[in-house]
N, CA, C and O atoms as a MOPAC input file, in Angstrom:
PM7 MOZYME 1SCF
protein

 N     70.82000 1    82.73300 1    70.89800 1
 C     72.31900 1    82.40700 1    70.34200 1
 C     72.78300 1    83.79300 1    69.59100 1
 O     72.03600 1    84.54800 1    68.96900 1
 N     73.98900 1    83.92400 1    69.76800 1
 C     74.52400 1    85.17700 1    68.97900 1
 C     75.77100 1    84.61400 1    68.29000 1
 O     76.54300 1    83.95200 1    68.98400 1
 N     76.03000 1    84.79900 1    67.07300 1
 C     77.27600 1    84.58600 1    66.47600 1
 C     78.36400 1    85.40700 1    66.84300 1
 O     78.35700 1    86.60900 1    66.57500 1
 N     79.51500 1    84.73400 1    67.57300 1
 C     80.48700 1    85.47400 1    68.07800 1
 C     81.80600 1    85.15900 1    67.36600 1
 O     82.74700 1    85.90900 1    67.62600 1
 N     81.99900 1    84.19100 1    66.53400 1
 C     83.28700 1    83.83200 1    65.86200 1
 C     82.90300 1    83.00300 1    64.65900 1
 O     81.93500 1    82.24300 1    64.68300 1
 N     83.73000 1    83.17500 1    63.54500 1
 C     83.78400 1    82.18700 1    62.56900 1
 C     85.12800 1    81.37600 1    62.75800 1
 O     86.23300 1    81.91700 1    62.73000 1
 N     84.93300 1    80.10500 1    62.94200 1
 C     86.04900 1    79.30900 1    63.32300 1
 C     86.58100 1    78.69100 1    62.09900 1
 O     85.85700 1    78.20300 1    61.23100 1
 N     88.05700 1    78.72800 1    62.04500 1
 C     88.75700 1    78.13800 1    60.79900 1
 C     89.94800 1    77.30200 1    61.36100 1
 O     90.86600 1    77.91200 1    61.91000 1
 N     89.98700 1    76.05700 1    61.26600 1
 C     91.06100 1    75.26100 1    61.74000 1
 C     92.21700 1    75.49200 1    60.84600 1
 O     92.01100 1    75.51500 1    59.63300 1
 N     93.41100 1    75.66600 1    61.31300 1
 C     94.70900 1    75.86600 1    60.46300 1
 C     95.70500 1    74.93700 1    60.87000 1
 O     95.61400 1    74.29200 1    61.91400 1
 N     96.73000 1    74.84700 1    60.01000 1
 C     97.75500 1    73.91100 1    60.21200 1
 C     98.86900 1    74.55600 1    61.06800 1
 O     99.50100 1    73.94000 1    61.92700 1
 N     99.04600 1    75.84300 1    60.75400 1
 C    100.24600 1    76.64800 1    61.28300 1
 C     99.62600 1    78.01800 1    61.91000 1
 O     99.29300 1    78.93300 1    61.15700 1
 N     99.50500 1    78.10500 1    63.15000 1
 C     98.90800 1    79.40100 1    63.64500 1
 C     99.65500 1    80.79800 1    63.21400 1
 O     99.03400 1    81.78300 1    62.81300 1
 N    100.99500 1    80.74100 1    63.34700 1
 C    101.71000 1    81.89900 1    63.04700 1
 C    101.68800 1    82.20300 1    61.55500 1
 O    101.63900 1    83.37700 1    61.18900 1
 N    101.72200 1    81.24100 1    60.70700 1
 C    101.61700 1    81.43500 1    59.26100 1
 C    100.29600 1    81.95300 1    58.79300 1
 O    100.24400 1    82.76000 1    57.86600 1
 N     99.22200 1    81.51500 1    59.40300 1
 C     97.76300 1    81.93900 1    59.17700 1
 C     97.55100 1    83.27000 1    59.73600 1
 O     96.86400 1    84.08000 1    59.11300 1
 N     98.12800 1    83.59100 1    60.95700 1
 C     98.09500 1    84.96200 1    61.52100 1
 C     98.69600 1    85.90700 1    60.45600 1
 O     98.01300 1    86.86500 1    60.09500 1
 N     99.81700 1    85.72700 1    59.97000 1
 C    100.42200 1    86.53200 1    58.90800 1
 C     99.55400 1    86.75200 1    57.77600 1
 O     99.38700 1    87.87700 1    57.30500 1
 N     98.96800 1    85.66200 1    57.30400 1
 C     98.12100 1    85.65800 1    56.16300 1
 C     96.99700 1    86.63100 1    56.25900 1
 O     96.75100 1    87.50800 1    55.43000 1
 N     96.24800 1    86.35300 1    57.50800 1
 C     95.00700 1    87.23200 1    57.65000 1
 C     95.41300 1    88.51400 1    58.03200 1
 O     94.62400 1    89.40000 1    57.70600 1
 N     96.48700 1    88.89000 1    58.67100 1
 C     97.08300 1    90.38700 1    58.83700 1
 C     97.34700 1    90.95200 1    57.55400 1
 O     97.26000 1    92.17100 1    57.40800 1
 N     97.67800 1    90.15800 1    56.55500 1
 C     97.94600 1    90.65400 1    55.22600 1
 C     96.65800 1    91.26300 1    54.50000 1
 O     96.62100 1    92.12600 1    53.62300 1
 N     95.69400 1    90.62400 1    55.06900 1
 C     94.14800 1    91.07400 1    54.51000 1
 C     93.69700 1    92.11600 1    55.41200 1
 O     92.51200 1    92.41400 1    55.25700 1
 N     94.36500 1    92.79200 1    56.37400 1
 C     93.93100 1    93.87600 1    57.00200 1
 C     93.44300 1    93.54400 1    58.55200 1
 O     93.15200 1    94.39600 1    59.39100 1
 N     93.42300 1    92.22900 1    58.72100 1
 C     92.85700 1    91.93400 1    60.10900 1
 C     93.94300 1    91.98300 1    61.17600 1
 O     95.12000 1    91.78100 1    60.87600 1
 N     93.54700 1    92.25500 1    62.44200 1
 C     94.35100 1    92.37000 1    63.64900 1
 C     94.16700 1    91.37400 1    64.69800 1
 O     93.04400 1    90.89000 1    64.83100 1
 N     95.18600 1    90.97800 1    65.51300 1
 C     95.01100 1    90.12700 1    66.64300 1
 C     94.08300 1    90.87600 1    67.60900 1
 O     94.30300 1    92.04300 1    67.93400 1
 N     93.09200 1    90.20300 1    68.03400 1
 C     92.21500 1    90.52800 1    69.07300 1
 C     92.34800 1    89.87900 1    70.42000 1
 O     92.09700 1    90.52300 1    71.43900 1
 N     92.72900 1    88.64100 1    70.45900 1
 C     93.00600 1    87.92700 1    71.68700 1
 C     93.75900 1    86.59600 1    71.30600 1
 O     93.78600 1    86.11500 1    70.17300 1
 N     94.35000 1    86.09200 1    72.39500 1
 C     95.05900 1    84.80600 1    72.17400 1
 C     94.90000 1    83.83700 1    73.22200 1
 O     94.90000 1    84.29000 1    74.36600 1
 N     94.76600 1    82.59600 1    73.07100 1
 C     94.75300 1    81.45200 1    73.97700 1
 C     95.93400 1    80.68800 1    73.88200 1
 O     95.95000 1    79.80100 1    73.02900 1
 N     96.91300 1    80.85900 1    74.58400 1
 C     98.32300 1    80.06000 1    74.40600 1
 C     98.79800 1    80.17200 1    73.08000 1
 O     98.71900 1    81.23600 1    72.46700 1
 N     99.30700 1    79.10700 1    72.57800 1
 C     99.92500 1    78.89800 1    71.29000 1
 C     99.04600 1    78.21500 1    70.25100 1
 O     99.58200 1    77.84900 1    69.20500 1
 N     97.73300 1    78.00600 1    70.44400 1
 C     96.96500 1    77.27500 1    69.52000 1
 C     95.82800 1    77.93900 1    69.07800 1
 O     95.28000 1    77.49200 1    68.07000 1
 N     95.28500 1    79.07800 1    69.72000 1
 C     94.02500 1    79.72900 1    69.38600 1
 C     94.25800 1    81.26500 1    69.42900 1
 O     94.84600 1    81.88600 1    70.31500 1
 N     93.68600 1    81.75500 1    68.30300 1
 C     93.89300 1    83.13900 1    68.05100 1
 C     92.55700 1    83.75000 1    67.59300 1
 O     91.86500 1    83.11700 1    66.79500 1
 N     92.14400 1    85.00400 1    68.07900 1
 C     91.05700 1    85.80200 1    67.56300 1
 C     91.50600 1    86.92800 1    66.70000 1
 O     92.37600 1    87.68900 1    67.12400 1
 N     90.95300 1    87.10200 1    65.46000 1
 C     91.24900 1    88.15700 1    64.55800 1
 C     90.22200 1    89.04000 1    64.41400 1
 O     89.10300 1    88.58400 1    64.17900 1
 N     90.38700 1    90.22300 1    64.50900 1
 C     89.41300 1    91.32500 1    64.36000 1
 C     89.36200 1    91.82100 1    62.92800 1
 O     90.40400 1    91.83100 1    62.27300 1
 N     88.25500 1    92.22000 1    62.41500 1
 C     88.02500 1    92.74400 1    61.16400 1
 C     87.51900 1    94.21400 1    61.27300 1
 O     86.68300 1    94.36400 1    62.16500 1
 N     87.79200 1    95.16800 1    60.66800 1
 C     87.35300 1    96.62800 1    60.73900 1
 C     85.92100 1    96.51200 1    60.56000 1
 O     85.46300 1    95.75100 1    59.70800 1
 N     85.12000 1    97.28300 1    61.37600 1
 C     83.69700 1    97.49000 1    61.15200 1
 C     82.82500 1    96.14200 1    61.27200 1
 O     81.74100 1    96.06400 1    60.69500 1
 N     83.31800 1    95.13000 1    62.01000 1
 C     82.73400 1    93.89600 1    61.99500 1
 C     82.74500 1    93.38200 1    63.52100 1
 O     83.81000 1    93.30500 1    64.13500 1
 N     81.61700 1    93.06400 1    64.05600 1
 C     81.61000 1    92.51300 1    65.48400 1
 C     82.00600 1    91.16000 1    65.60400 1
 O     82.58300 1    90.81100 1    66.63400 1
 N     81.73500 1    90.18300 1    64.51500 1
 C     82.17600 1    88.87600 1    64.47000 1
 C     83.80600 1    88.81200 1    64.18100 1
 O     84.39100 1    89.44700 1    63.30300 1
 N     84.34100 1    87.98200 1    65.03700 1
 C     85.77700 1    87.72000 1    64.85000 1
 C     85.94900 1    86.44900 1    64.13600 1
 O     85.08500 1    85.57700 1    64.04900 1
 N     87.09400 1    86.40900 1    63.64700 1
 C     87.69900 1    85.08600 1    62.96300 1
 C     88.58000 1    84.37800 1    64.11600 1
 O     89.55300 1    84.92900 1    64.63100 1
 N     88.17900 1    83.25400 1    64.41400 1
 C     88.92800 1    82.50200 1    65.46100 1
 C     89.67300 1    81.34100 1    64.46000 1
 O     89.07800 1    80.58900 1    63.68800 1
 N     91.06400 1    81.40300 1    64.67900 1
 C     91.73500 1    80.45200 1    63.98100 1
 C     92.49500 1    79.50500 1    65.03300 1
 O     93.04900 1    79.99600 1    66.01600 1
 N     92.49600 1    78.18700 1    64.79100 1
 C     93.03200 1    77.28300 1    65.82400 1
 C     93.66500 1    76.01000 1    65.25000 1
 O     93.15500 1    75.43700 1    64.28800 1
 N     94.76800 1    75.57900 1    65.84200 1
 C     95.47800 1    74.35900 1    65.42700 1
 C     94.84000 1    73.24400 1    66.06000 1
 O     95.49100 1    72.50400 1    66.79700 1
 N     93.40500 1    73.02800 1    65.79600 1
 C     92.74000 1    71.86900 1    66.42100 1
 C     91.59800 1    71.75700 1    65.56600 1
 O     91.28800 1    72.60600 1    64.73000 1
 N     90.85900 1    70.49100 1    65.83200 1
 C     89.55500 1    70.12500 1    65.29900 1
 C     89.51800 1    70.13600 1    63.68100 1
 O     88.52200 1    70.48400 1    63.04700 1
 N     90.63700 1    69.74400 1    63.14300 1
 C     90.77100 1    69.71200 1    61.64400 1
 C     89.59700 1    68.81700 1    60.99200 1
 O     89.08700 1    69.08800 1    59.90400 1
 N     89.25600 1    67.78700 1    61.74200 1
 C     88.35200 1    66.71900 1    61.23900 1
 C     86.88800 1    67.35400 1    61.02500 1
 O     86.12700 1    66.98800 1    60.13000 1
 N     86.61400 1    68.30200 1    61.91800 1
 C     85.17800 1    68.84400 1    61.78800 1
 C     85.08600 1    70.04500 1    60.88000 1
 O     83.98400 1    70.46900 1    60.53100 1
 N     86.22100 1    70.60900 1    60.48700 1
 C     86.05200 1    71.76800 1    59.55300 1
 C     85.70900 1    73.08800 1    60.16800 1
 O     85.53900 1    73.21300 1    61.38100 1
 N     85.60200 1    74.14000 1    59.25000 1
 C     85.12200 1    75.37700 1    59.80700 1
 C     83.64500 1    75.53900 1    60.10000 1
 O     82.87000 1    74.66000 1    59.72500 1
 N     83.20300 1    76.61500 1    60.75000 1
 C     81.87200 1    76.80600 1    61.13900 1
 C     81.80800 1    78.09000 1    62.02500 1
 O     82.74100 1    78.84600 1    62.29500 1
 N     80.43400 1    78.17600 1    62.44000 1
 C     80.15900 1    79.36300 1    63.40900 1
 C     80.35900 1    78.86800 1    64.76600 1
 O     80.24800 1    77.69200 1    65.11200 1
 N     80.67600 1    79.89600 1    65.53500 1
 C     80.72100 1    79.67700 1    67.17600 1
 C     79.84400 1    80.79700 1    67.63800 1
 O     79.97100 1    81.99400 1    67.38000 1
 N     78.83100 1    80.13900 1    68.44500 1
 C     77.69600 1    80.89200 1    68.80500 1
 C     77.79000 1    80.97500 1    70.42200 1
 O     77.95500 1    80.00400 1    71.16200 1
 N     77.65300 1    82.32300 1    70.82100 1
 C     77.53200 1    82.52500 1    72.36700 1
 C     76.08700 1    82.18000 1    72.80600 1
 O     75.10700 1    82.53700 1    72.15200 1
 N     76.02500 1    81.56700 1    73.78600 1
 C     74.70000 1    81.17100 1    74.49600 1
 C     74.94600 1    81.64600 1    76.03500 1
 O     76.06400 1    81.94400 1    76.45600 1
 N     73.93400 1    81.67400 1    76.70500 1
 C     73.81300 1    82.01200 1    78.12500 1
 C     74.52900 1    80.96200 1    79.03800 1
 O     75.28400 1    81.27100 1    79.96000 1
 N     74.19500 1    79.64800 1    78.66300 1
 C     74.62400 1    78.46700 1    79.45200 1
 C     74.83100 1    77.36000 1    78.33200 1
 O     73.90500 1    76.96100 1    77.62600 1
 N     76.09300 1    76.92100 1    78.24500 1
 C     76.19200 1    75.69500 1    77.36500 1
 C     75.58000 1    74.41400 1    78.04500 1
 O     74.98700 1    73.55900 1    77.38700 1
 N     75.75600 1    74.34200 1    79.34400 1
 C     75.18600 1    73.17600 1    80.04200 1
 C     73.67300 1    73.24000 1    79.88700 1
 O     73.10500 1    72.18500 1    79.60600 1
 N     72.94900 1    74.34800 1    80.03500 1
 C     71.58800 1    74.44900 1    79.93100 1
 C     71.18000 1    74.05000 1    78.58400 1
 O     70.26400 1    73.24700 1    78.40300 1
 N     71.91200 1    74.65300 1    77.53600 1
 C     71.52600 1    74.39500 1    76.19000 1
 C     71.65200 1    72.92000 1    75.89300 1
 O     70.75600 1    72.29300 1    75.32900 1
 N     72.80600 1    72.37800 1    76.29300 1
 C     73.00500 1    70.85300 1    76.07600 1
 C     71.84400 1    70.08700 1    76.62800 1
 O     71.27300 1    69.27500 1    75.90000 1
 N     71.43100 1    70.29400 1    77.92200 1
 C     70.49300 1    69.49000 1    78.46700 1
 C     69.15200 1    69.66400 1    77.80600 1
 O     68.40100 1    68.69400 1    77.70300 1
 N     68.81700 1    70.83600 1    77.35900 1
 C     67.50200 1    71.09600 1    76.70400 1
 C     67.48700 1    70.54200 1    75.35900 1
 O     66.39100 1    70.20100 1    74.91400 1
 N     68.61100 1    70.38600 1    74.58000 1
 C     68.66200 1    69.92100 1    73.27700 1
 C     69.29200 1    68.57000 1    73.00600 1
 O     69.26800 1    68.03300 1    71.89900 1
 N     69.86700 1    68.04700 1    74.10300 1
 C     70.48600 1    66.66800 1    74.04700 1
 C     69.77300 1    65.62800 1    73.22400 1
 O     70.41200 1    64.90300 1    72.46200 1
 N     68.49000 1    65.53800 1    73.35400 1
 C     67.87700 1    64.28100 1    72.75600 1
 C     67.56700 1    64.72200 1    71.23000 1
 O     67.35000 1    63.82900 1    70.41000 1
 N     67.54600 1    65.88900 1    70.88600 1
 C     67.19600 1    66.22500 1    69.42100 1
 C     68.31600 1    66.61100 1    68.51400 1
 O     68.17800 1    66.61100 1    67.29100 1
 N     69.48900 1    66.95800 1    69.14900 1
 C     70.76100 1    67.37100 1    68.35800 1
 C     71.96000 1    66.41800 1    68.44000 1
 O     72.18400 1    65.77200 1    69.46300 1
 N     72.61200 1    66.35500 1    67.50300 1
 C     73.63200 1    65.38500 1    67.37900 1
 C     74.92400 1    65.94800 1    67.95600 1
 O     75.71100 1    66.49900 1    67.18600 1
 N     75.18100 1    65.85900 1    69.16200 1
 C     76.30200 1    66.48300 1    69.74600 1
 C     77.52700 1    65.51000 1    69.61800 1
 O     77.42800 1    64.32000 1    69.91700 1
 N     78.80300 1    66.13500 1    69.11200 1
 C     79.93200 1    65.47600 1    68.83900 1
 C     80.91600 1    65.73800 1    69.88900 1
 O     81.87200 1    64.98900 1    70.09200 1
 N     80.66800 1    66.84900 1    70.58300 1
 C     81.48500 1    67.25300 1    71.79200 1
 C     80.68200 1    67.65900 1    72.92000 1
 O     79.97400 1    68.66200 1    72.83100 1
 N     80.72800 1    67.00900 1    73.90900 1
 C     79.70700 1    67.30600 1    75.13600 1
 C     80.29100 1    68.45300 1    75.81100 1
 O     81.43900 1    68.78600 1    75.51500 1
 N     79.61200 1    69.11000 1    76.70800 1
 C     80.16700 1    70.41000 1    77.22400 1
 C     81.43600 1    70.03100 1    78.05800 1
 O     81.53400 1    68.99800 1    78.72000 1
 N     82.41600 1    71.02000 1    77.93800 1
 C     83.72900 1    70.92900 1    78.57300 1
 C     84.08100 1    72.33100 1    78.89200 1
 O     83.52400 1    73.30100 1    78.38000 1
 N     85.06900 1    72.39000 1    79.79700 1
 C     85.45500 1    73.72000 1    80.36300 1
 C     86.76300 1    74.12400 1    79.38000 1
 O     87.71400 1    73.38800 1    79.11400 1
 N     86.55800 1    75.39200 1    78.95400 1
 C     87.61000 1    76.16100 1    78.27500 1
 C     87.97200 1    77.52000 1    79.02500 1
 O     87.17500 1    77.90200 1    79.88100 1
 N     89.01400 1    78.21400 1    78.79300 1
 C     89.25000 1    79.38400 1    79.58900 1
 C     88.15300 1    80.44300 1    79.76500 1
 O     87.96900 1    80.98600 1    80.85400 1
 N     87.42700 1    80.72700 1    78.66800 1
 C     86.17300 1    81.76100 1    79.08800 1
 C     85.07900 1    81.14500 1    79.72400 1
 O     84.33700 1    81.85000 1    80.40600 1
 N     84.84700 1    79.85100 1    79.60000 1
 C     83.70800 1    79.16400 1    80.25700 1
 C     83.51700 1    77.81500 1    79.82400 1
 O     84.34200 1    76.96200 1    80.15100 1
 N     82.34000 1    77.47300 1    78.99900 1
 C     82.08300 1    76.12700 1    78.60600 1
 C     81.89500 1    76.10600 1    77.10300 1
 O     81.58400 1    77.11000 1    76.46200 1
 N     82.10200 1    74.89700 1    76.57100 1
 C     82.15800 1    74.76400 1    75.20600 1
 C     81.45000 1    73.44200 1    74.72900 1
 O     81.66900 1    72.45300 1    75.42900 1
 N     80.67900 1    73.29600 1    73.69700 1
 C     80.27700 1    72.04900 1    73.04800 1
 C     80.09500 1    72.22200 1    71.51900 1
 O     80.04700 1    73.34400 1    71.01400 1
 N     79.99600 1    71.09200 1    70.80300 1
 C     79.79600 1    71.01200 1    69.40000 1
 C     78.64000 1    70.07900 1    69.10200 1
 O     78.59200 1    68.96200 1    69.61600 1
 N     77.64800 1    70.55800 1    68.22100 1
 C     76.77300 1    69.62100 1    67.68100 1
 C     76.80900 1    69.80600 1    66.03800 1
 O     77.32400 1    70.79000 1    65.50800 1
 N     76.23300 1    68.79900 1    65.35800 1
 C     76.09700 1    68.93800 1    63.96000 1
 C     74.83100 1    69.33500 1    63.49600 1
 O     73.87800 1    68.89400 1    64.13800 1
 N     74.58200 1    70.09100 1    62.49900 1
 C     73.28900 1    70.53200 1    61.97000 1
 C     72.88100 1    69.33000 1    61.00400 1
 O     73.53700 1    68.29600 1    60.88100 1
 N     71.71900 1    69.62500 1    60.35400 1
 C     71.09300 1    68.46000 1    59.61200 1
 C     71.88100 1    67.97600 1    58.40900 1
 O     71.63500 1    66.91200 1    57.84100 1
 N     72.88300 1    68.85100 1    58.04000 1
 C     73.84900 1    68.39900 1    56.90300 1
 C     75.24400 1    68.02100 1    57.36500 1
 O     76.17600 1    67.80500 1    56.59000 1
 N     75.31400 1    67.95900 1    58.64600 1
 C     76.70200 1    67.62900 1    59.08900 1
 C     77.75700 1    68.84600 1    59.44600 1
 O     78.93600 1    68.60600 1    59.70700 1
 N     77.27000 1    70.02200 1    59.43100 1
 C     78.05700 1    71.14500 1    59.60400 1
 C     78.25800 1    71.35600 1    61.05600 1
 O     77.25300 1    71.33400 1    61.76700 1
 N     79.44400 1    71.56100 1    61.60700 1
 C     79.62800 1    71.81900 1    63.16700 1
 C     79.17700 1    73.12600 1    63.45100 1
 O     79.47600 1    74.11800 1    62.78700 1
 N     78.40000 1    73.10700 1    64.52200 1
 C     77.88900 1    74.18700 1    65.27200 1
 C     78.51300 1    74.30200 1    66.74000 1
 O     78.15900 1    73.50300 1    67.60600 1
 N     79.36500 1    75.21800 1    66.98500 1
 C     80.04600 1    75.38500 1    68.21700 1
 C     79.25500 1    76.36700 1    69.00500 1
 O     78.73900 1    77.38700 1    68.54700 1
 N     79.20700 1    75.92500 1    70.33300 1
 C     78.51900 1    76.87300 1    71.34400 1
 C     79.52900 1    77.17100 1    72.47200 1
 O     80.30000 1    76.29400 1    72.86100 1
 N     79.52000 1    78.34600 1    72.96600 1
 C     80.38400 1    78.74500 1    74.07100 1
 C     79.52500 1    79.57300 1    74.97800 1
 O     78.49400 1    80.09400 1    74.55300 1
 N     79.95200 1    79.71700 1    76.30200 1
 C     79.53700 1    80.62200 1    77.15100 1
 C     80.64200 1    81.30900 1    77.71400 1
 O     81.77000 1    80.99000 1    77.33800 1
 N     80.47200 1    82.31400 1    78.66100 1
 C     81.49600 1    83.05400 1    79.44400 1
 C     81.21600 1    82.98600 1    80.80500 1
 O     81.19000 1    83.99500 1    81.51000 1
 N     80.98400 1    81.74900 1    81.26400 1
 C     80.68600 1    81.47400 1    82.68100 1
 C     81.82600 1    81.51300 1    83.64300 1
 O     81.59100 1    81.58900 1    84.84900 1
 N     83.19700 1    81.46000 1    83.12900 1
 C     84.41100 1    81.54200 1    83.88000 1
 C     84.85300 1    82.95200 1    83.75600 1
 O     85.56800 1    83.28600 1    82.81100 1
 N     84.47000 1    83.79000 1    84.65400 1
 C     84.76600 1    85.02300 1    84.76100 1
 C     85.99200 1    85.51500 1    85.56900 1
 O     86.29300 1    86.70200 1    85.69200 1
 N     86.70300 1    84.41500 1    86.13500 1
 C     87.81000 1    84.52400 1    86.91700 1
 C     89.01800 1    85.28100 1    86.19600 1
 O     90.08300 1    85.45000 1    86.78900 1

């Protein structure tokens, strides 16, 4: 697992983008009108802001080789609140750590 993003749910993507740009961040990528990646100077980890998943709160997004393999290997011992699903770069799932913090995992299996 490698930390790829810090996830922050937001109420207004455009307003949040302006806020983070005011802190010196720049847009790195965008998925439609709901998800935006922000780059920080001299930092590999990006901030991902999204108008979704407000009930789960912020947390890390970790890159794994295969979300499906990770899910099947850990399904019995981890509390998955979102089973693997397809997103533009590949697959995505969420489980909660021992104190209820969301841990998001993604892979980049969709290279089309």
